[in-house]
VOBA-384866 format. One line per field, with one value per residue (C-alpha): residue in three letters; z negated, x negated, y negated; residue number from 1. Coordinates in Angstrom, 2 decimals, m for minus. Example, Ala and Ser with C-alpha at 12.3 -4.5 7.8 and 13.67 -1.06 7.14 Angstrom:
<nodes>
r <- [ALA,SER]
Z <- [m7.80,m7.14]
X <- [m12.30,m13.67]
Y <- [4.50,1.06]
k <- [1,2]
</nodes>
This chain:
<nodes>
r <- [MET,PRO,ARG,PRO,GLU,ALA,VAL,THR,PHE,LYS,GLN,LEU,ARG,ALA,LEU,GLN,ALA,ILE,ALA,GLU,HIS,GLY,SER,ILE,THR,ALA,ALA,ALA,GLU,ALA,ILE,ARG,LEU,THR,PRO,PRO,ALA,VAL,HIS,ALA,GLN,LEU,ARG,GLN,LEU,GLU,SER,SER,PHE,ASN,ALA,ARG,LEU,VAL,GLU,ARG,GLY,GLY,GLN,GLY,VAL,VAL,ARG,LEU,THR,MET,GLN,GLY,GLU,ALA,VAL,LEU,VAL,GLY,ALA,ARG,THR,ILE,ASP,THR,ALA,LEU,GLN,SER,CYS,ALA,ASP,HIS,VAL,ARG,ALA,LEU,ASN,GLU,GLY,MET,GLU,GLY,MET,VAL,THR,LEU,GLY,VAL,VAL,SER,THR,GLY,LYS,TYR,PHE,ALA,PRO,ARG,LEU,VAL,ALA,GLU,LEU,GLN,ARG,ALA,PHE,PRO,THR,VAL,ASP,VAL,LEU,LEU,ARG,VAL,GLY,ASN,ARG,ASP,THR,ILE,VAL,ASN,ALA,LEU,GLN,SER,ALA,SER,VAL,ASP,LEU,ALA,ILE,MET,GLY,ARG,PRO,PRO,ARG,VAL,PRO,GLU,VAL,GLN,ALA,THR,VAL,LEU,GLY,PRO,HIS,PRO,HIS,VAL,LEU,ILE,ALA,PRO,PRO,ASP,HIS,PRO,LEU,ALA,GLY,GLN,GLY,ALA,LEU,PRO,PRO,GLU,ALA,ILE,LEU,ALA,GLN,THR,PHE,LEU,ALA,ARG,GLU,GLU,GLY,SER,GLY,THR,ARG,ILE,LEU,MET,ASP,ARG,PHE,ILE,GLU,ARG,LEU,ALA,SER,GLY,SER,PRO,ALA,ARG,VAL,MET,GLU,LEU,GLU,THR,ASN,GLU,THR,ILE,LYS,GLN,ALA,VAL,MET,ALA,GLY,LEU,GLY,ILE,ALA,PHE,ILE,SER,ARG,HIS,THR,VAL,THR,ASP,GLU,LEU,ARG,LEU,GLY,ARG,LEU,VAL,GLU,LEU,GLN,ALA,ASP,THR,LEU,PRO,LEU,VAL,ARG,GLN,TRP,PHE,LEU,VAL,HIS,ARG,SER,GLU,THR,PRO,LEU,SER,SER,ALA,ALA,ARG,ARG,VAL,HIS,ALA,HIS,ILE,VAL,ASP,GLN,ARG,GLY,ALA,PHE,LEU,PRO,ARG]
Z <- [m23.44,m20.96,m22.11,m19.00,m21.40,m21.89,m18.11,m16.73,m13.25,m13.34,m13.95,m10.89,m8.75,m9.70,m8.83,m5.40,m4.60,m5.14,m2.95,m0.27,m0.41,m1.41,m4.18,m7.34,m6.11,m2.82,m4.99,m7.44,m4.39,m2.98,m6.10,m7.17,m10.43,m11.42,m11.18,m14.81,m15.10,m12.47,m14.28,m17.59,m16.14,m14.40,m17.84,m19.55,m16.80,m17.15,m20.99,m20.55,m18.27,m20.14,m16.92,m14.53,m11.91,m9.56,m8.75,m7.87,m4.83,m3.66,m2.99,m5.08,m3.14,m4.99,m4.15,m6.11,m7.71,m7.47,m10.64,m9.16,m5.98,m8.12,m9.92,m6.63,m5.34,m8.62,m8.11,m4.51,m5.48,m7.91,m5.51,m3.12,m5.86,m6.81,m3.36,m2.98,m6.32,m5.14,m1.95,m3.62,m6.09,m3.25,m1.46,m4.53,m5.13,m1.70,m1.74,0.78,m1.43,m4.74,m5.68,m5.29,m6.80,m5.05,m7.05,m4.96,m6.31,m4.95,m2.29,m0.76,m0.11,3.28,4.34,1.81,3.48,6.74,5.13,3.12,5.99,7.91,4.98,4.97,8.60,7.82,4.87,5.37,2.39,m0.08,m1.65,m1.80,m3.87,m3.80,m6.73,m6.34,m9.09,m10.14,m11.22,m14.92,m13.96,m11.79,m14.41,m17.19,m15.00,m14.34,m18.10,m18.76,m15.85,m14.30,m10.91,m9.33,m7.06,m6.82,m4.36,m5.75,m5.30,m8.26,m10.22,m13.98,m16.51,m18.77,m17.88,m16.29,m12.85,m9.72,m6.84,m3.17,m0.83,1.95,3.68,3.53,1.77,2.86,0.97,2.17,1.73,3.65,4.29,6.65,10.19,9.46,6.47,6.38,5.59,8.37,11.18,9.38,9.29,6.13,3.43,0.39,m2.89,m4.13,m1.39,m2.32,m5.92,m5.29,m3.95,m5.79,m5.82,m5.45,m7.43,m8.70,m12.39,m14.84,m14.69,m10.93,m9.10,m6.57,m9.40,m11.03,m7.93,m7.26,m10.66,m9.89,m6.52,m8.07,m10.93,m8.23,m6.47,m9.15,m12.59,m12.59,m11.91,m9.52,m10.80,m10.31,m10.39,m9.76,m10.70,m8.32,m8.90,m5.43,m2.40,m0.26,m2.45,m2.17,1.48,1.79,m0.64,1.47,4.64,3.01,1.92,m1.66,m1.82,m0.66,m1.76,m2.10,m1.10,0.63,4.46,4.57,3.27,5.92,9.09,11.08,9.76,10.86,14.23,14.74,13.80,10.88,8.39,8.96,7.22,5.52,6.04,3.26,2.93,0.85,2.71,3.69,0.36,1.21,m1.43,m0.90,m1.17,m3.27,m3.77,m7.50,m9.62,m13.54,m14.00,m16.74,m15.11,m12.40,m9.21,m8.04,m4.88,m3.10,m4.54,m3.38,0.27,0.12,m1.23,1.29,4.18,2.96,2.89,6.33,7.64,6.99,6.57,9.85,7.97,6.91,8.76,11.47]
X <- [m37.14,m34.47,m30.69,m28.77,m25.80,m25.37,m25.26,m21.69,m20.32,m19.94,m23.67,m24.46,m22.11,m23.79,m27.10,m25.91,m24.45,m27.59,m29.46,m27.02,m26.53,m30.16,m28.99,m27.08,m24.76,m23.94,m23.61,m21.10,m18.93,m18.95,m17.88,m15.45,m17.54,m19.09,m23.05,m23.39,m21.39,m23.52,m26.61,m25.19,m24.68,m28.16,m29.79,m27.73,m28.84,m32.45,m32.24,m30.70,m33.60,m36.24,m37.63,m37.34,m35.07,m35.35,m37.95,m36.89,m38.37,m37.65,m34.27,m32.62,m33.67,m34.03,m35.37,m35.48,m38.40,m39.58,m37.75,m34.67,m34.81,m34.96,m31.72,m30.12,m30.57,m28.92,m26.04,m25.41,m25.62,m22.91,m20.83,m21.07,m20.38,m17.16,m15.91,m16.20,m14.35,m11.68,m11.29,m11.02,m8.30,m6.32,m6.58,m5.27,m2.59,m1.32,m1.58,m4.34,m6.53,m6.12,m5.21,m1.96,m1.24,1.71,3.27,5.16,7.00,5.34,8.26,7.19,3.68,4.56,5.09,3.15,m0.37,1.02,2.67,m0.42,m2.64,m0.02,m0.23,m4.13,m4.05,m1.42,m3.30,m7.11,m8.37,m5.80,m6.66,m3.62,m3.99,m1.80,m0.80,1.16,2.94,6.32,9.18,8.08,4.63,5.55,8.29,5.58,3.14,5.96,6.55,2.88,2.59,m0.26,1.55,2.73,5.54,6.87,8.93,11.20,14.64,16.55,15.68,15.01,17.09,13.93,11.88,14.12,13.45,14.57,15.39,15.58,17.00,14.39,16.44,18.41,16.85,18.55,18.16,18.86,18.69,15.95,15.05,13.04,14.49,15.42,17.23,20.44,22.19,20.53,23.03,26.24,27.76,29.16,28.23,30.68,29.23,28.87,26.49,24.47,24.36,23.43,20.02,16.72,16.01,12.33,12.41,9.85,9.50,11.70,11.62,11.03,13.73,14.41,14.83,17.47,19.29,19.24,20.50,23.62,24.06,24.35,26.61,29.14,28.96,30.97,30.08,27.49,23.83,21.92,20.75,17.15,14.90,11.38,9.30,6.48,4.26,4.20,6.52,3.89,3.79,7.56,7.54,5.01,6.94,10.16,8.45,7.04,10.66,10.64,13.66,15.42,15.07,16.81,14.32,13.95,14.11,11.29,8.86,9.87,10.47,7.50,8.60,12.07,11.09,8.77,11.22,9.19,12.09,15.76,18.50,21.38,24.80,27.05,30.06,28.12,24.87,23.02,23.13,21.89,20.59,18.40,14.68,14.15,11.19,11.20,9.19,9.53,11.85,10.12,6.61,6.16,4.55,1.15,1.08,m0.37,2.19,4.99,3.59,3.18,6.71,8.08,6.37,7.62,11.17,10.87,9.99,13.81,12.62,10.78,8.01,10.40,10.30,13.10]
Y <- [m38.35,m38.40,m37.76,m36.65,m35.87,m39.81,m40.41,m41.57,m41.36,m45.16,m45.40,m43.25,m45.07,m48.33,m46.76,m45.41,m48.89,m50.66,m48.13,m48.44,m52.30,m53.48,m56.04,m55.99,m58.65,m56.73,m53.71,m55.23,m56.47,m53.02,m51.28,m54.14,m55.06,m58.22,m58.47,m58.54,m55.41,m53.45,m54.68,m53.45,m50.00,m49.74,m50.68,m47.90,m45.36,m46.44,m46.11,m42.52,m41.61,m43.64,m44.73,m47.85,m46.86,m50.18,m52.74,m56.16,m58.11,m61.64,m63.17,m60.70,m57.66,m54.41,m50.94,m47.77,m46.51,m42.67,m42.13,m43.89,m41.86,m38.84,m39.77,m40.84,m37.38,m35.78,m38.36,m37.20,m33.68,m34.34,m36.16,m33.16,m30.71,m32.82,m33.11,m29.28,m28.93,m31.17,m29.29,m26.04,m27.32,m28.86,m25.57,m23.80,m26.45,m25.99,m22.05,m21.88,m20.02,m17.92,m14.27,m12.66,m9.06,m7.27,m4.36,m1.83,1.40,4.82,5.00,1.76,2.97,4.25,0.51,m1.55,m1.26,m2.62,m5.40,m6.31,m6.17,m8.63,m10.98,m10.81,m11.89,m14.64,m15.81,m14.96,m17.17,m15.57,m12.39,m10.10,m6.95,m3.95,m2.18,1.02,3.24,4.56,2.41,2.40,1.42,m1.50,m2.78,m2.62,m4.63,m7.23,m7.34,m7.84,m10.23,m8.20,m8.35,m11.74,m10.07,m6.50,m4.61,m2.01,m0.48,m1.62,m4.86,m4.37,m5.85,m6.37,m8.54,m11.00,m11.42,m13.19,m10.67,m11.33,m8.46,m7.62,m4.83,m1.56,1.42,4.85,7.85,11.54,15.08,16.81,20.42,22.68,23.00,26.70,26.23,27.98,24.70,22.72,21.72,22.83,19.21,18.05,20.34,21.13,19.93,23.58,24.45,21.50,22.19,25.72,24.71,24.31,20.54,19.26,16.02,13.15,12.71,11.29,7.50,7.53,5.35,8.18,10.44,8.22,7.86,11.73,12.20,9.95,11.53,14.93,13.71,12.37,15.59,17.51,16.14,18.97,19.73,21.85,25.31,24.40,21.37,21.52,18.29,17.47,14.36,12.51,12.36,13.95,17.02,16.95,16.91,19.72,21.71,21.39,22.33,25.24,26.28,26.03,23.92,20.89,17.05,13.89,11.35,7.97,8.21,5.82,8.43,10.95,8.82,10.67,14.19,13.84,12.33,15.30,17.91,19.03,18.17,17.82,15.78,17.73,16.18,15.10,12.81,10.40,10.45,8.54,6.61,3.10,0.95,m2.16,m2.94,m6.01,m8.68,m9.66,m11.75,m12.97,m15.52,m17.23,m17.11,m19.78,m18.62,m19.77,m21.72,m18.89,m16.48,m18.75,m18.86,m14.97,m14.72,m16.86,m14.92,m11.63,m12.97,m14.56,m11.01,m10.00,m6.46,m6.18,m4.18,m1.56,1.94,2.16]
k <- [1,2,3,4,5,6,7,8,9,10,11,12,13,14,15,16,17,18,19,20,21,22,23,24,25,26,27,28,29,30,31,32,33,34,35,36,37,38,39,40,41,42,43,44,45,46,47,48,49,50,51,52,53,54,55,56,57,58,59,60,61,62,63,64,65,66,67,68,69,70,71,72,73,74,75,76,77,78,79,80,81,82,83,84,85,86,87,88,89,90,91,92,93,94,95,96,97,98,99,100,101,102,103,104,105,106,107,108,109,110,111,112,113,114,115,116,117,118,119,120,121,122,123,124,125,126,127,128,129,130,131,132,133,134,135,136,137,138,139,140,141,142,143,144,145,146,147,148,149,150,151,152,153,154,155,156,157,158,159,160,161,162,163,164,165,166,167,168,169,170,171,172,173,174,175,176,177,178,179,180,181,182,183,184,185,186,187,188,189,190,191,192,193,194,195,196,197,198,199,200,201,202,203,204,205,206,207,208,209,210,211,212,213,214,215,216,217,218,219,220,221,222,223,224,225,226,227,228,229,230,231,232,233,234,235,236,237,238,239,240,241,242,243,244,245,246,247,248,249,250,251,252,253,254,255,256,257,258,259,260,261,262,263,264,265,266,267,268,269,270,271,272,273,274,275,276,277,278,279,280,281,282,283,284,285,286,287,288,289,290,291,292,293,294,295,296,297,298,299,300,301,302,303,304,305,306]
</nodes>
């Protein structure tokens, strides 16, 4: 009964050398073993398969039996599989293959798809997955290591991360073009605080920044805050005249250019923060993630809306 589990690579190499060179002596020289060592490997291989694998002819010449040819086919298949495996591992080690998950806060969804498309063109054998969520969602994803890299406005304190500046992130007040405060120059704090603010949910990075902006105006709060789930809903609500909004300029680039929205002026606006590319300090990046990280940083913010 054949026992393939007992077969070793050395035994298969010995058989391959015999098949290639036609004698045990020549095979031994080719694989840098002694003829007795090659003979021993052959005997063990024959024992594992319970069959004669070679036949001896005159002057030390040997040829493979039908059973030996069958084992040779298996040995070559194993060699091919191992070489393919080695090539795959080498590609992973060099960052040429792999999977990288990029987390992006909701405000970044206006440029993140273009960035991911660029990454896929630059690294066609690396799967770059995009995950979009509010700030709490992306911070939690970093904490659980379910994303490799993340783009956000303010790096979290927990988990500890390494952060690289990508480019400026301006925030503005928006209103419909026919709003009474539109075109009035720098507005006094009381005029701004008298408005209804359309805002993201608690925990959103933009909401945190809006609350700080309002606090600086007059240590007060607007009379009304209406929470909406997405930036798209906020934009539509502002255009419908439901209120004004403190929002990332990167989310309203097209609407401002087309005149569907306008910026309201104030002494502290635009409030400019930075976009950061972050990853966990204590978790080493894979080779593929390091290449993606370097490529994003080398862009120097070219993918950000202008």
